[in-house]
LUMMI-603912 format. One record per residue (C-alpha): residue in three letters; residue number from 1; x, y, z. Coordinates in steps of 0.001 Angstrom, whole numbers, plus 500000, padded with zeros to 6 digits. Layout:
{resn = ALA resi = NUM px = X py = Y pz = Z}
...
//
This chain:
{resn = MET resi = 1 px = 300988 py = 938860 pz = 846320}
{resn = THR resi = 2 px = 303090 py = 937248 pz = 843640}
{resn = SER resi = 3 px = 306602 py = 938316 pz = 842769}
{resn = PRO resi = 4 px = 307416 py = 939944 pz = 839423}
{resn = LEU resi = 5 px = 308573 py = 937774 pz = 836559}
{resn = SER resi = 6 px = 312307 py = 937661 pz = 835960}
{resn = LEU resi = 7 px = 314139 py = 940420 pz = 834151}
{resn = ASP resi = 8 px = 315614 py = 937850 pz = 831759}
{resn = LEU resi = 9 px = 312155 py = 936684 pz = 830678}
{resn = ARG resi = 10 px = 310956 py = 940245 pz = 830243}
{resn = GLU resi = 11 px = 313965 py = 941103 pz = 828078}
{resn = ARG resi = 12 px = 313511 py = 937995 pz = 825901}
{resn = VAL resi = 13 px = 309807 py = 938765 pz = 825414}
{resn = VAL resi = 14 px = 310472 py = 942388 pz = 824446}
{resn = SER resi = 15 px = 313270 py = 941275 pz = 822101}
{resn = ALA resi = 16 px = 310777 py = 938996 pz = 820349}
{resn = VAL resi = 17 px = 308363 py = 941901 pz = 819897}
{resn = LEU resi = 18 px = 311152 py = 944130 pz = 818586}
{resn = ALA resi = 19 px = 312084 py = 941365 pz = 816143}
{resn = GLY resi = 20 px = 308584 py = 941501 pz = 814662}
{resn = ALA resi = 21 px = 306334 py = 939276 pz = 816752}
{resn = SER resi = 22 px = 302996 py = 940642 pz = 817911}
{resn = CYS resi = 23 px = 302332 py = 940973 pz = 821627}
{resn = ARG resi = 24 px = 299931 py = 938049 pz = 821440}
{resn = GLN resi = 25 px = 302444 py = 935852 pz = 819613}
{resn = ALA resi = 26 px = 305243 py = 936706 pz = 822034}
{resn = GLY resi = 27 px = 302945 py = 936077 pz = 824988}
{resn = GLU resi = 28 px = 301932 py = 932654 pz = 823723}
{resn = ARG resi = 29 px = 305546 py = 931747 pz = 822948}
{resn = PHE resi = 30 px = 306819 py = 932635 pz = 826430}
{resn = GLY resi = 31 px = 303702 py = 931773 pz = 828439}
{resn = VAL resi = 32 px = 302724 py = 935266 pz = 829586}
{resn = SER resi = 33 px = 299664 py = 937391 pz = 828848}
{resn = ALA resi = 34 px = 299520 py = 939694 pz = 825848}
{resn = ALA resi = 35 px = 298667 py = 942555 pz = 828213}
{resn = SER resi = 36 px = 301926 py = 942027 pz = 830138}
{resn = VAL resi = 37 px = 303883 py = 941906 pz = 826891}
{resn = SER resi = 38 px = 302235 py = 945143 pz = 825786}
{resn = ARG resi = 39 px = 303081 py = 946875 pz = 829111}
{resn = TRP resi = 40 px = 306676 py = 945651 pz = 829027}
{resn = HIS resi = 41 px = 307111 py = 946768 pz = 825421}
{resn = ALA resi = 42 px = 305664 py = 950204 pz = 826170}
{resn = ARG resi = 43 px = 307923 py = 950534 pz = 829201}
{resn = HIS resi = 44 px = 310945 py = 949564 pz = 827101}
{resn = LEU resi = 45 px = 310074 py = 952231 pz = 824531}
{resn = ARG resi = 46 px = 309359 py = 954867 pz = 827190}
{resn = ASP resi = 47 px = 312089 py = 954145 pz = 829770}
{resn = GLY resi = 48 px = 314625 py = 952037 pz = 827895}
{resn = HIS resi = 49 px = 314317 py = 949086 pz = 830305}
{resn = VAL resi = 50 px = 311811 py = 946491 pz = 831456}
{resn = ARG resi = 51 px = 312732 py = 946275 pz = 835148}
{resn = PRO resi = 52 px = 309699 py = 945749 pz = 837381}
{resn = LYS resi = 53 px = 308475 py = 948634 pz = 839497}
{resn = PRO resi = 54 px = 308939 py = 948380 pz = 843279}
{resn = MET resi = 55 px = 306251 py = 946380 pz = 845050}
{resn = GLY resi = 56 px = 304603 py = 946938 pz = 848412}
{resn = GLY resi = 57 px = 305504 py = 949459 pz = 851028}
{resn = ASP resi = 58 px = 304020 py = 952832 pz = 851732}
{resn = GLN resi = 59 px = 302955 py = 954673 pz = 848621}
{resn = ARG resi = 60 px = 300521 py = 957258 pz = 849943}
{resn = SER resi = 61 px = 301987 py = 958863 pz = 853074}
{resn = GLN resi = 62 px = 303742 py = 961554 pz = 851042}
{resn = ILE resi = 63 px = 300300 py = 962929 pz = 850136}
{resn = ILE resi = 64 px = 299396 py = 963743 pz = 853731}
{resn = GLU resi = 65 px = 302999 py = 964629 pz = 854648}
{resn = ALA resi = 66 px = 302719 py = 967533 pz = 852209}
{resn = HIS resi = 67 px = 300165 py = 969029 pz = 854615}
{resn = ALA resi = 68 px = 302202 py = 968335 pz = 857767}
{resn = PRO resi = 69 px = 302649 py = 971981 pz = 858837}
{resn = ARG resi = 70 px = 298898 py = 972580 pz = 858556}
{resn = ILE resi = 71 px = 298024 py = 969419 pz = 860516}
{resn = LEU resi = 72 px = 300571 py = 970095 pz = 863239}
{resn = ARG resi = 73 px = 299382 py = 973695 pz = 863555}
{resn = LEU resi = 74 px = 295767 py = 972525 pz = 863971}
{resn = CYS resi = 75 px = 296870 py = 970070 pz = 866663}
{resn = GLU resi = 76 px = 298672 py = 972847 pz = 868551}
{resn = GLU resi = 77 px = 295865 py = 975409 pz = 868196}
{resn = ARG resi = 78 px = 293122 py = 973031 pz = 869296}
{resn = GLY resi = 79 px = 294770 py = 971056 pz = 872090}
{resn = ASN resi = 80 px = 292300 py = 968197 pz = 872560}
{resn = ILE resi = 81 px = 291112 py = 967843 pz = 868980}
{resn = VAL resi = 82 px = 289950 py = 964329 pz = 868106}
{resn = LEU resi = 83 px = 290657 py = 962673 pz = 864762}
{resn = SER resi = 84 px = 287187 py = 963260 pz = 863312}
{resn = GLU resi = 85 px = 287368 py = 966959 pz = 864207}
{resn = LEU resi = 86 px = 290849 py = 967186 pz = 862699}
{resn = ARG resi = 87 px = 289598 py = 965501 pz = 859512}
{resn = ASP resi = 88 px = 286657 py = 967948 pz = 859312}
{resn = ALA resi = 89 px = 288908 py = 970974 pz = 859921}
{resn = LEU resi = 90 px = 291218 py = 969833 pz = 857130}
{resn = ALA resi = 91 px = 288241 py = 969272 pz = 854817}
{resn = GLU resi = 92 px = 287203 py = 972897 pz = 855389}
{resn = GLN resi = 93 px = 290672 py = 973874 pz = 854150}
{resn = GLY resi = 94 px = 290349 py = 971651 pz = 851068}
{resn = VAL resi = 95 px = 292377 py = 968672 pz = 852281}
{resn = ALA resi = 96 px = 290485 py = 965389 pz = 851884}
{resn = THR resi = 97 px = 291756 py = 962613 pz = 854150}
{resn = SER resi = 98 px = 290514 py = 959877 pz = 856445}
{resn = THR resi = 99 px = 290754 py = 959451 pz = 860187}
{resn = SER resi = 100 px = 292866 py = 956307 pz = 859743}
{resn = SER resi = 101 px = 295310 py = 958213 pz = 857553}
{resn = LEU resi = 102 px = 295507 py = 960948 pz = 860178}
{resn = SER resi = 103 px = 296048 py = 958342 pz = 862885}
{resn = ARG resi = 104 px = 299021 py = 956887 pz = 860994}
{resn = PHE resi = 105 px = 300372 py = 960414 pz = 860365}
{resn = LEU resi = 106 px = 300211 py = 961274 pz = 864079}
{resn = ALA resi = 107 px = 301830 py = 957947 pz = 865006}
{resn = ARG resi = 108 px = 304721 py = 958641 pz = 862591}
{resn = HIS resi = 109 px = 305180 py = 962028 pz = 864248}
{resn = ARG resi = 110 px = 304900 py = 960495 pz = 867745}
{resn = ILE resi = 111 px = 301848 py = 962577 pz = 868630}
{resn = THR resi = 112 px = 299277 py = 960935 pz = 870883}
{resn = ARG resi = 113 px = 295614 py = 961884 pz = 870996}
{resn = LYS resi = 114 px = 293091 py = 961347 pz = 873740}
{resn = LYS resi = 115 px = 289806 py = 959677 pz = 873020}
{resn = GLY resi = 116 px = 286745 py = 961853 pz = 872541}
{resn = LEU resi = 117 px = 284444 py = 962773 pz = 875440}
{resn = PHE resi = 118 px = 281766 py = 960321 pz = 874377}
{resn = THR resi = 119 px = 284020 py = 957328 pz = 873779}
{resn = PRO resi = 120 px = 282910 py = 954488 pz = 876094}
{resn = PRO resi = 121 px = 285514 py = 953088 pz = 878484}
{resn = SER resi = 122 px = 287383 py = 949931 pz = 877639}
{resn = ARG resi = 123 px = 285538 py = 946701 pz = 878472}
{resn = THR resi = 124 px = 288754 py = 944879 pz = 879359}
{resn = ASP resi = 125 px = 289354 py = 946973 pz = 882485}
{resn = ARG resi = 126 px = 286257 py = 945714 pz = 884317}
{resn = THR resi = 127 px = 286838 py = 943818 pz = 887544}
//
């Protein structure tokens, strides 16, 4: 993933647009795309700055964290529930999620789950 272009460049490009240049003209002058110029200009008008938004990191865990009490209650009520069963139980309550998302949620909350009854044993333990 590339890093965002410098704040100085963004400010100079937006200044050119505010001075009367079109987004295409400003983009050609500074060597950036017209689409980027348009986004930066809109952000300047909306927010008053052209700083880049944060990149990377977790951006979706807050969605499932909003349902934490419900998930934790299901784990307590149904002691040996496996991830697919937990996902299906949440779907019945209107919460759409994936088993991988639930796995990360349980890991964050330091909750371990046993494998299902029909999960084959590990092949690495054979002697």
